[in-house]
Every structure is written in structure tokens, then in C-alpha cells.
C-alpha positions in Angstrom: 115.7 11.1 -6.4 113.4 11.2 -9.5 110.5 10.0 -7.4 111.2 12.9 -4.8 111.4 15.6 -7.6 108.2 14.1 -8.9 106.4 14.4 -5.9 107.7 18.0 -5.3 106.5 18.9 -8.7 103.0 17.4 -8.0 102.8 19.2 -4.9 103.9 22.3 -6.5 101.3 22.0 -9.4 98.8 21.1 -6.9 99.6 24.3 -4.7 99.5 26.6 -7.9 95.8 25.2 -8.5 94.8 26.0 -5.0 96.3 29.4 -5.2 94.6 30.4 -8.3 91.2 29.4 -7.0 91.7 31.4 -4.0 92.3 34.4 -5.9 89.5 34.1 -8.6 85.7 34.0 -8.1 83.5 32.0 -7.3 84.5 31.8 -3.8 83.1 29.1 -1.1 82.4 31.9 1.3 80.2 29.5 3.8 82.7 26.7 4.3 85.5 29.4 4.5 84.1 31.3 7.6 82.7 27.5 8.8 86.3 26.1 9.0 87.8 29.2 10.0 85.5 29.5 13.1 85.8 25.6 14.1 89.7 25.8 13.9 89.9 28.9 16.0 87.5 27.6 18.7 89.0 24.1 18.7 92.7 25.5 19.1 91.9 28.4 21.3 92.2 26.6 24.8 95.2 24.3 23.6 97.3 27.5 22.5 96.6 29.3 25.9 97.2 26.1 27.7 100.6 25.8 26.2 102.0 29.5 25.6 101.0 30.4 29.2 103.4 27.9 30.8 106.3 28.7 28.3 105.8 32.3 29.6 106.1 31.3 32.9 109.3 29.1 32.0 110.9 31.9 30.4 110.0 34.3 33.2 111.7 32.1 35.6 114.7 31.2 33.8 115.3 34.6 32.5 115.0 36.1 35.9 117.4 33.4 37.4 120.0 34.9 34.7 119.2 38.7 35.1 119.6 38.5 38.6 123.4 37.6 38.3 123.8 40.9 37.0 121.1 42.8 38.7 119.5 43.7 35.2 116.0 42.3 36.5 114.4 45.3 34.3 115.5 43.6 31.2 113.3 40.6 31.6 109.9 42.0 30.2 111.8 43.0 27.1 113.2 39.3 27.0 109.8 37.9 27.3 107.9 40.2 24.8 110.5 39.7 22.1 110.7 35.9 22.6 107.0 35.5 22.7 106.1 37.8 19.8 108.7 36.6 17.3 109.2 33.2 18.1 107.4 31.4 20.6 103.7 32.0 20.1 103.8 32.0 16.2 105.8 28.4 16.1 103.6 26.9 19.0 100.4 28.0 17.5 101.2 26.6 14.4 102.0 23.3 15.7 98.9 23.0 17.3 97.1 24.1 14.4 99.1 21.6 12.4 98.2 18.8 15.2 94.5 19.7 15.4 93.2 21.2 12.1 95.9 19.7 9.8 95.2 16.3 10.6 91.4 16.8 10.6 91.6 18.1 7.0 93.9 15.3 5.9 91.4 12.8 7.3 88.1 14.6 5.9 89.6 14.9 2.5 91.1 11.4 2.7 87.8 9.9 3.6 86.0 11.7 0.9 88.5 10.5 -1.8 88.3 7.0 -0.3 84.6 7.1 -0.5 84.6 8.6 -4.0 83.1 11.6 -3.0 85.4 13.8 -4.5 85.2 12.0 -7.9 81.4 12.1 -7.7 82.0 15.9 -7.4 84.1 16.1 -10.3 82.0 14.0 -12.2 79.2 16.5 -11.6 81.4 19.4 -13.2 81.9 20.9 -9.6 85.6 22.0 -9.1 86.4 19.9 -6.2 89.7 22.0 -5.5 87.7 25.2 -5.5 85.0 24.0 -3.1 86.8 21.5 -1.0 90.3 22.5 -0.7 90.6 26.1 -1.1 88.5 27.2 1.6 90.4 24.9 4.1 93.7 26.5 3.1 92.2 30.3 3.2 90.6 29.2 6.8 93.9 28.3 8.1 95.6 31.4 6.8 93.1 33.4 8.8 92.8 31.2 11.9 96.7 31.0 12.4 97.2 34.8 13.1 94.0 34.9 15.2 95.3 32.1 17.5 98.9 33.5 17.6 97.3 36.9 18.8 95.6 34.9 21.6 99.1 33.1 22.1 101.0 36.3 22.3 98.7 37.7 25.2 98.8 34.2 26.9 102.7 34.1 26.8 103.0 37.6 28.1 100.3 37.0 31.0 102.6 34.0 32.0 105.7 36.2 32.0 104.1 38.7 33.9 102.6 36.0 36.4 105.9 34.6 37.1 108.0 38.0 37.4 105.2 39.9 39.3 103.1 37.6 41.3 105.4 34.7 42.0 108.8 36.6 42.3 107.4 39.9 43.3 109.0 41.9 40.9 107.4 45.6 40.6 104.4 45.4 38.6 105.1 49.0 37.2 108.6 48.2 36.5 107.8 45.2 34.3 105.1 46.9 32.5 107.5 49.9 31.7 110.1 47.9 30.3 107.8 45.4 28.3 108.0 47.1 25.0 111.6 48.7 25.5 113.1 46.7 22.7 109.8 45.4 21.2 108.2 47.3 18.2 105.0 47.1 16.2 106.9 45.2 13.5 107.4 42.5 16.0 103.6 42.0 16.0 103.2 42.4 12.4 106.1 40.1 11.8 104.3 37.3 13.9 101.2 37.7 12.1 102.8 37.6 8.6 104.6 34.2 9.9 101.6 32.7 11.1 99.8 33.6 7.9 102.7 31.6 5.8 102.6 28.7 8.4 98.8 28.5 7.9 99.2 28.4 4.0 101.7 25.6 4.4 99.8 23.6 6.9 96.6 23.7 4.7 98.4 22.9 1.4 100.1 19.9 3.0 97.2 18.6 4.8 94.9 19.1 1.8 97.4 17.6 -0.7 97.8 14.4 1.4 94.1 14.2 2.1 93.3 14.9 -1.4 95.7 12.1 -2.9 95.0 9.3 -0.4 95.1 5.9 -1.2 94.8 2.6 0.2 91.6 2.6 2.2 91.5 3.5 5.8 95.2 2.5 6.1 96.0 5.4 3.5 94.0 8.1 5.4 96.1 7.2 8.5 99.1 7.5 6.6 98.0 10.9 5.2 97.1 12.2 8.9 100.6 11.1 9.9 102.5 12.4 6.9 100.5 15.7 7.5 101.6 16.5 10.8 105.2 15.5 10.3 105.9 17.2 7.0 104.0 20.5 8.0 105.9 20.9 11.1 109.2 20.1 9.5 108.4 22.3 6.7 107.5 25.5 8.6 110.2 25.1 11.0 112.4 25.3 8.2 110.7 28.2 6.5 110.6 29.9 10.0 114.4 30.4 10.0 114.2 32.3 6.6 111.2 34.4 7.8 113.0 35.3 11.0 116.2 36.1 9.1 114.2 38.2 6.5 111.7 40.0 9.2 114.1 40.4 12.1 117.6 39.7 11.0 
């Protein structure tokens, strides 16, 4: 228990250092935009490939249930609420954790093992400011962007299943798509993914920054990053959903 509390405190101190450097100059703009672009490009197709089939599944299962009550017109609202509030934010963040989180942990862990971070600090360069803060900020930008793409792909999947496959009227589907959905649902998804991006970035950079034990230690850092980041933002998701939509 003492060791767990020490680890939590150590992570909190690290997160505080990163947060301070993210809001105070000088900023490493070049690395920030490079990391944000790289993450967005790498995760774009995986996000579409995951959220589109989920939209298909929601359309298929939802239509089967609504057919029992003759309430097919409610299907678009179900799809929009599910995709905008939960499906796209969570799935996009999982893919970012698996792709970018693991990559950042491996990069920083390799730099730590090769003593590149130590060399940076010896040259009086703040390694947290120049190596960690741009990565965390990049994920805070990339996650909402990917979530927006996931929203569109999920809604397209639901439309494809309901209209193209099942033959529901296109006009009815589009007319009822936003009946129970509001701009706050879109904004809420963006807020959630921004926070998820910060969580993923902090955890990934923490494990990479303090990696030890050679190549095996880098592997452990990558594994711990994916598992703990996913568990963390899944837990935080409940509280954010309660606060934003409860």
C-alpha cells in the first residue's frame, strides 16, 4: 500500500510538472504540431475501420428491437446519442492509447535507456518541457480530431445499415437523427476526448520517462501504458458522462 501511494504521488508530481510546462513559455511548437499530425494520420483509418462497423451493429440491433414496437423512427436518435456520447470517444481513445501511447512510451523509454534524456538535462535543457509536454499536448489535440472523424464514420455506418441494407426511408432517418441529440452532445464528446488525450499522454510519457532495465524495461513500459491508460480513462469516462449528460 505504501509503495502504491508513493507511485501515485510520484505520478502526480510528474503530471504537475508537465502541466506547468504546457502553460508557460517557451513552447516546443515544432514537435507539438509534428506529433499531432503523426498521431492523427496514423490513427485515422483505424478509427474509421472500428467506428463504422459499430455503427452498422447499432443500426442492426436497434432496428430489430424497434421493429417489435413499430418505432423505427427512433433508431437514428439512438445511433446519434450512442455514437456521439460514448462509442466514438471511447473507441478513438482506445486506438490512440494503443497506437500513440505505446509509441511515446517506447520512444521516451529508449531515450532513457540510451541516456539521451540524461544528456539533455546535463546540457541544461528541460527534458520534460521539450520531450514530454509537446507529446501530451499533441494527444489533447489529436483525440478530439479523431473523435470527430469517428462520429461521422459511426453515423455513416448506422445510415448504411438502416437505409441501404434494411431499406428504411432516407428522409425519415435524417429527419430524426437529431431529435434527441443536441450540440452539447458533440461538445461533450470533444471535452471527454481532450481529457482522455491528456490521461493517455501523461501515463505514456510517465512510463517511458522513468523506464529502467534495458530493452525489457521499455517493453514493460509500453505494456503498462496501454493497460493503465485504457483502465484509467474507462473509469474517468463514467464520471465525465455523469457530469456532462447525467
